[in-house]
C-alpha positions in Angstrom: 32.1 24.2 23.2 28.8 22.2 23.0 28.0 19.1 25.0 25.6 16.4 23.8 24.3 13.5 25.9 23.7 10.0 24.4 20.2 9.0 23.5 19.2 5.9 25.6 17.0 3.2 24.1 14.3 1.5 26.2 16.2 -1.8 26.1 19.3 -0.2 27.6 17.2 1.1 30.5 15.5 -2.3 30.9 18.8 -4.2 31.0 20.3 -1.8 33.6 17.2 -1.8 35.8 16.9 -5.6 35.7 20.6 -6.2 36.4 20.5 -3.7 39.2 17.4 -5.4 40.7 19.1 -8.8 40.5 22.2 -7.6 42.2 20.2 -5.7 44.9 18.2 -8.9 45.5 21.4 -10.9 46.0 22.7 -8.3 48.4 19.4 -8.3 50.4 19.4 -12.1 50.5 22.9 -12.0 51.8 21.8 -9.4 54.4 18.8 -11.5 55.5 21.0 -14.7 55.8 23.6 -12.7 57.7 26.3 -13.5 55.2 26.9 -10.0 53.9 30.0 -9.4 56.1 31.1 -13.1 55.9 31.6 -12.6 52.1 33.1 -9.1 51.7 34.5 -9.9 48.3 31.1 -10.9 46.9 29.5 -7.9 48.5 32.1 -5.6 47.0 31.8 -7.2 43.6 28.0 -6.7 43.5 28.3 -3.1 44.6 31.0 -2.3 42.1 29.1 -4.0 39.3 26.0 -1.9 40.0 28.2 1.2 39.8 29.9 0.1 36.6 26.6 -0.7 34.8 25.1 2.7 35.6 28.3 4.6 34.8 27.8 4.7 31.0 24.3 6.1 31.4 25.6 8.9 33.5 28.8 9.9 31.6 28.5 9.0 27.9 28.7 12.3 26.1 30.0 14.0 23.0 31.7 17.4 23.3 32.3 19.5 20.2 35.2 21.9 20.7 36.4 24.4 18.1 39.1 22.0 16.9 38.1 18.5 18.0 35.4 16.1 18.9 35.8 14.6 22.4 33.8 11.4 23.1 33.6 9.9 26.6 32.0 6.7 27.8 33.0 4.8 30.9 36.7 5.2 31.4 37.3 5.4 27.6 37.9 8.6 25.7 38.4 9.6 22.1 39.8 12.9 20.7 39.1 13.3 17.0 40.4 16.5 15.3 37.6 18.0 13.3 39.7 18.4 10.2 40.2 14.6 10.2 36.4 13.9 10.0 35.5 13.0 6.4 31.9 12.0 6.7 28.9 11.7 9.1 26.1 9.4 8.2 23.1 7.8 9.9 23.3 4.1 10.8 21.7 1.4 13.0 24.9 -0.7 13.1 24.9 -2.6 16.4 28.6 -3.0 17.0 30.1 -2.0 20.3 30.5 1.7 20.5 30.1 4.7 22.9 26.4 4.9 21.9 23.4 3.9 24.1 20.9 3.8 21.3 20.7 2.1 17.9 19.7 5.4 16.4 23.3 6.3 15.6 25.6 8.4 13.6 28.7 6.9 12.0 31.7 9.3 12.0 34.3 8.4 9.4 37.7 9.9 10.1 41.4 9.5 9.3 43.9 8.7 12.1 47.6 8.2 11.3 46.8 7.7 7.6 44.2 5.0 8.2 40.4 5.2 7.8 38.5 4.7 11.0 35.0 5.2 12.2 33.1 5.5 15.5 29.4 5.3 16.2 27.7 7.9 18.4 24.0 8.4 19.4 23.5 12.0 20.5 19.9 12.8 21.6 19.7 15.7 19.2 21.4 14.5 16.0 20.6 17.6 14.0 22.1 20.0 16.6 25.1 17.7 16.9 25.7 17.7 13.1 25.3 21.5 13.0 27.8 22.0 15.8 30.3 19.8 13.9 29.7 21.7 10.7 30.1 25.1 12.4 33.3 24.0 14.1 34.7 22.5 10.8 33.9 25.7 8.9 35.9 27.9 11.3 
C-alpha cells in the first residue's frame, strides 16, 4: 500500500488563508462587540466553515492498494479496482475533482460497463503512476 498526498497550488492556499482570515475577523468583531454568545448559530457556522475549508487540505489523498485505488477528499471516497483502469494521462482540466492543483492526472476507468474518469493531483506523479503500474502488473 502506498499513500500519496495531493499537490496544493498557491491559489488554493491563498483562498483558504483569505477565507479563514475573513471568518476569524468576523468572530473577533463579534467578540469585541459582545455579540459572540448572543448569536451562537452565527458563531457555530463560522467555526464549522473554517474547519470545512481546511479539511480537504488535510485529508485529500490517494492510496494505491494491491487491487484498488482509494481516493479520499472531504467526506467523499472513491474505490476503483485497478483492473478497471484503462488509461492515465496528464491534464489541466479545471472541473471539480478531488485534486488541489491544476497539475492533474486523468484516470479513465470502467464502472458498471460505463466509461468514467476522475482527476487527481498527487505531489509525485511519477511515483504515483509507478505504484499504479506495479499494482496492475501483479
